[in-house]
Backbone as ProteinMPNN parsed JSONL, in Angstrom:
{"seq_chain_A": "XXXXXXXXXXXXXXXXXXXXXXXXXXXXXXXXXXXXXXXXXXXXXXXXXXXXXXXXXXXXXXXXXXXXXXXXXXXXXXXXXXXXXX", "coords_chain_A": {"N_chain_A": [[149.993, 165.248, 129.131], [150.957, 162.87, 127.896], [149.476, 162.93, 125.509], [150.577, 165.158, 124.249], [153.234, 164.302, 123.916], [152.773, 162.159, 122.191], [151.782, 163.531, 119.983], [154.042, 165.032, 119.255], [155.74, 162.904, 118.616], [154.362, 161.728, 116.406], [154.353, 163.858, 114.545], [157.102, 164.214, 114.208], [157.804, 161.701, 113.208], [156.498, 161.665, 110.682], [157.79, 163.847, 109.512], [160.506, 162.975, 109.479], [160.377, 160.613, 107.923], [159.492, 161.69, 105.472], [161.64, 163.417, 105.007], [163.814, 161.616, 104.74], [162.923, 160.184, 102.489], [162.816, 162.207, 100.529], [165.499, 163.11, 100.522], [166.931, 160.808, 99.787], [165.679, 160.036, 97.493], [163.521, 158.247, 97.543], [160.344, 156.484, 97.814], [158.058, 157.72, 100.068], [156.057, 156.149, 101.129], [157.137, 153.657, 101.287], [158.728, 153.607, 103.447], [159.005, 152.929, 106.837], [158.804, 153.183, 110.458], [160.092, 150.85, 111.269], [161.847, 150.255, 109.279], [165.042, 149.343, 108.202], [168.098, 151.148, 108.344], [170.04, 150.369, 106.543], [168.461, 149.29, 104.551], [167.313, 151.448, 103.284], [169.23, 152.841, 101.993], [171.497, 152.864, 99.262], [174.203, 152.625, 99.417], [177.182, 153.293, 101.401], [177.89, 155.9, 100.871], [175.488, 157.192, 100.295], [174.351, 157.05, 102.837], [176.086, 158.723, 104.225], [175.577, 161.132, 102.885], [172.924, 161.453, 103.67], [173.277, 161.824, 106.424], [174.753, 164.245, 106.442], [172.857, 165.974, 105.284], [170.863, 165.784, 107.227], [172.159, 166.939, 109.459], [172.485, 169.544, 108.502], [169.802, 170.326, 108.009], [168.621, 170.21, 110.574], [170.358, 171.801, 111.912], [172.507, 170.851, 113.537], [175.268, 169.067, 115.025], [176.243, 165.807, 114.732], [177.334, 163.267, 116.908], [179.78, 160.722, 116.524], [179.445, 158.456, 118.143], [176.714, 158.558, 118.61], [175.611, 158.249, 116.055], [176.406, 155.675, 115.18], [174.692, 154.068, 116.558], [172.263, 154.277, 115.368], [170.059, 152.416, 113.816], [167.608, 151.91, 112.672], [164.745, 153.528, 111.143], [163.088, 154.296, 113.197], [164.947, 154.652, 115.255], [166.181, 156.973, 114.318], [164.04, 158.75, 114.444], [163.554, 158.843, 117.252], [166.031, 159.819, 118.092], [166.034, 162.308, 116.844], [163.881, 163.564, 118.171], [165.005, 163.672, 120.696], [167.323, 165.36, 120.325], [166.186, 167.716, 119.435], [164.614, 168.551, 121.479], [166.163, 169.366, 123.487]], "CA_chain_A": [[151.39, 165.106, 128.778], [151.082, 161.779, 126.933], [148.924, 163.364, 124.22], [151.554, 166.064, 123.659], [154.355, 163.475, 123.482], [152.316, 161.397, 121.037], [151.701, 164.48, 118.879], [155.423, 165.31, 118.857], [156.24, 161.695, 117.952], [153.722, 161.571, 115.09], [154.854, 164.92, 113.67], [158.501, 163.913, 113.92], [157.819, 160.513, 112.352], [156.144, 162.091, 109.326], [158.864, 164.717, 109.033], [161.706, 162.181, 109.212], [160.121, 159.734, 106.778], [159.498, 162.526, 104.274], [163.011, 163.903, 104.849], [164.609, 160.504, 104.203], [162.445, 159.903, 101.134], [163.246, 163.288, 99.643], [166.958, 163.145, 100.462], [167.464, 159.628, 99.11], [164.916, 159.747, 96.285], [162.695, 157.05, 97.78], [158.922, 156.708, 98.037], [157.799, 157.794, 101.511], [155.16, 155.054, 101.512], [157.909, 152.428, 101.481], [159.553, 153.784, 104.648], [158.269, 152.855, 108.103], [159.743, 153.237, 111.583], [160.825, 149.593, 111.389], [162.768, 150.119, 108.16], [166.463, 149.387, 108.532], [168.871, 152.179, 107.652], [170.707, 149.711, 105.412], [167.486, 149.018, 103.501], [166.886, 152.665, 102.599], [170.354, 153.437, 101.267], [172.152, 151.957, 98.319], [175.599, 152.444, 99.807], [177.614, 154.126, 102.522], [177.922, 157.301, 100.435], [174.135, 157.709, 100.52], [174.184, 157.234, 104.282], [176.845, 159.913, 104.577], [174.807, 162.268, 102.36], [171.766, 161.595, 104.547], [173.763, 162.399, 107.679], [175.073, 165.655, 106.207], [171.592, 166.686, 105.084], [170.213, 165.81, 108.531], [172.84, 167.946, 110.276], [172.176, 170.867, 107.959], [168.376, 170.59, 108.197], [168.343, 170.438, 111.998], [171.405, 172.687, 112.422], [173.16, 170.134, 114.635], [176.399, 168.2, 114.716], [176.002, 164.515, 115.354], [178.528, 162.585, 117.4], [179.966, 159.385, 115.959], [178.859, 157.476, 119.062], [175.261, 158.585, 118.412], [175.278, 157.785, 114.713], [176.597, 154.229, 115.037], [173.578, 153.383, 117.211], [171.042, 154.488, 114.597], [169.925, 151.26, 112.932], [166.303, 151.932, 112.008], [164.107, 154.845, 111.053], [162.619, 154.577, 114.56], [166.092, 155.203, 115.984], [166.366, 158.354, 113.856], [162.914, 159.514, 114.997], [163.807, 159.054, 118.678], [167.215, 160.68, 118.191], [165.596, 163.655, 116.46], [163.098, 164.095, 119.29], [165.956, 163.95, 121.782], [168.193, 166.519, 120.075], [165.412, 168.942, 119.21], [163.921, 168.945, 122.699], [167.168, 169.876, 124.447]], "C_chain_A": [[151.58, 164.022, 127.715], [150.583, 162.196, 125.562], [149.917, 164.278, 123.51], [152.763, 165.277, 123.143], [153.995, 162.682, 122.241], [152.244, 162.298, 119.799], [153.1, 164.797, 118.352], [155.995, 164.115, 118.101], [155.674, 161.582, 116.543], [154.22, 162.619, 114.099], [156.298, 164.655, 113.259], [158.613, 162.718, 112.988], [157.537, 160.892, 110.905], [157.268, 162.93, 108.72], [160.107, 163.915, 108.637], [161.503, 161.27, 108.006], [160.141, 160.538, 105.481], [160.895, 163.06, 103.974], [163.891, 162.825, 104.215], [164.221, 160.233, 102.758], [162.948, 160.955, 100.147], [164.763, 163.285, 99.45], [167.523, 161.993, 99.643], [166.694, 159.255, 97.849], [164.092, 158.473, 96.375], [161.226, 157.451, 97.886], [158.661, 156.667, 99.537], [156.943, 156.624, 101.986], [155.911, 153.755, 101.787], [158.76, 152.472, 102.747], [158.664, 153.785, 105.886], [159.283, 152.994, 109.239], [160.604, 151.977, 111.712], [161.863, 149.405, 110.29], [164.214, 150.267, 108.627], [167.138, 150.495, 107.725], [169.549, 151.579, 106.423], [169.753, 149.439, 104.257], [167.08, 150.268, 102.721], [168.016, 153.337, 101.824], [170.989, 152.389, 100.367], [173.595, 151.669, 98.703], [175.95, 153.398, 100.94], [177.692, 155.603, 102.144], [176.541, 157.928, 100.626], [173.868, 157.941, 101.997], [174.896, 158.491, 104.75], [176.116, 161.169, 104.1], [173.57, 162.527, 103.225], [172.167, 162.252, 105.858], [174.073, 163.886, 107.514], [173.813, 166.489, 106.027], [170.84, 166.833, 106.396], [170.822, 166.903, 109.409], [172.511, 169.36, 109.799], [170.725, 171.249, 108.238], [168.054, 170.954, 109.642], [169.37, 171.35, 112.671], [172.061, 172.095, 113.673], [174.414, 169.441, 114.106], [176.17, 166.898, 115.46], [177.328, 163.883, 115.756], [178.587, 161.18, 116.805], [179.296, 158.324, 116.833], [177.338, 157.429, 118.94], [174.882, 157.919, 117.096], [175.396, 156.27, 114.587], [175.468, 153.433, 115.69], [172.251, 153.574, 116.489], [170.93, 153.385, 113.549], [168.619, 151.231, 112.15], [165.793, 153.362, 111.913], [163.581, 155.247, 112.429], [163.74, 155.177, 115.406], [166.323, 156.667, 115.6], [165.264, 159.247, 114.419], [163.19, 159.848, 116.463], [165.004, 159.981, 118.892], [166.843, 162.125, 117.873], [164.787, 164.308, 117.568], [164.03, 164.504, 120.42], [166.757, 165.223, 121.514], [167.427, 167.802, 119.854], [164.659, 169.384, 120.445], [164.878, 169.486, 123.744], [167.277, 171.38, 124.382]], "O_chain_A": [[152.294, 164.24, 126.735], [151.197, 161.855, 124.552], [150.081, 164.184, 122.293], [153.261, 165.554, 122.052], [154.815, 162.543, 121.333], [152.601, 161.876, 118.699], [153.317, 164.827, 117.141], [156.653, 164.281, 117.074], [156.421, 161.365, 115.589], [154.48, 162.3, 112.939], [156.669, 164.849, 112.101], [159.436, 162.723, 112.073], [158.263, 160.478, 110.001], [157.646, 162.742, 107.564], [160.69, 164.152, 107.58], [162.385, 161.176, 107.153], [160.744, 160.109, 104.497], [161.289, 163.146, 102.811], [164.625, 163.096, 103.265], [165.087, 160.071, 101.898], [163.443, 160.627, 99.068], [165.248, 163.442, 98.33], [168.481, 162.173, 98.892], [167.02, 158.261, 97.201], [163.981, 157.718, 95.409], [160.911, 158.632, 98.032], [159.003, 155.689, 100.203], [157.09, 156.163, 103.118], [155.384, 152.857, 102.443], [159.432, 151.497, 103.084], [157.697, 154.542, 105.972], [160.49, 152.929, 109.004], [161.727, 152.042, 112.213], [162.677, 148.484, 110.364], [164.556, 151.2, 109.353], [166.788, 150.742, 106.571], [169.62, 152.223, 105.376], [170.182, 149.364, 103.106], [166.558, 150.159, 101.611], [167.784, 154.292, 101.084], [171.009, 151.197, 100.677], [174.146, 150.62, 98.367], [175.126, 154.202, 101.377], [177.572, 156.468, 103.012], [176.436, 159.071, 101.072], [173.227, 158.924, 102.366], [174.371, 159.239, 105.575], [176.044, 162.159, 104.829], [173.213, 163.678, 103.481], [171.469, 163.14, 106.347], [173.693, 164.695, 108.36], [173.717, 167.592, 106.565], [170.244, 167.877, 106.659], [170.104, 167.691, 110.024], [172.285, 170.259, 110.609], [170.45, 172.373, 108.658], [167.303, 171.895, 109.901], [169.262, 171.636, 113.863], [172.156, 172.744, 114.715], [174.585, 169.259, 112.901], [175.933, 166.891, 116.668], [178.316, 163.962, 115.025], [177.557, 160.535, 116.612], [178.656, 157.405, 116.322], [176.735, 156.376, 119.145], [173.944, 157.123, 117.038], [174.555, 155.645, 113.941], [175.305, 152.246, 115.404], [171.221, 153.082, 116.95], [171.615, 153.412, 112.527], [168.533, 150.604, 111.094], [166.341, 154.279, 112.524], [163.628, 156.425, 112.786], [163.508, 156.103, 116.184], [166.625, 157.498, 116.457], [165.53, 160.378, 114.826], [163.074, 161.004, 116.869], [164.98, 160.833, 119.781], [167.286, 163.052, 118.551], [164.988, 165.484, 117.871], [163.858, 165.562, 121.026], [166.858, 166.08, 122.392], [167.974, 168.885, 120.067], [164.113, 170.488, 120.466], [164.45, 170.007, 124.773], [168.069, 171.974, 125.115]]}, "name": "protein", "num_of_chains": 1, "seq": "XXXXXXXXXXXXXXXXXXXXXXXXXXXXXXXXXXXXXXXXXXXXXXXXXXXXXXXXXXXXXXXXXXXXXXXXXXXXXXXXXXXXXX"}
């Protein structure tokens, strides 16, 4: 079970980092799970564009209460695992 969870985490981590890099025009190598959301976006408009792209890519609607708690890339990874495993 742990090996499967670790595999899901690693695949999701790579997917999210590449997704963020592509969506925001950043270098994937500069993004880690510890990276702050504020550090990867230039402004709130970019964050909004990232959120819209995320919802479209994963075909989900995110709740405001969920989004305000996403502070790092790690938070996005864990959130993605949660919503895609339901």
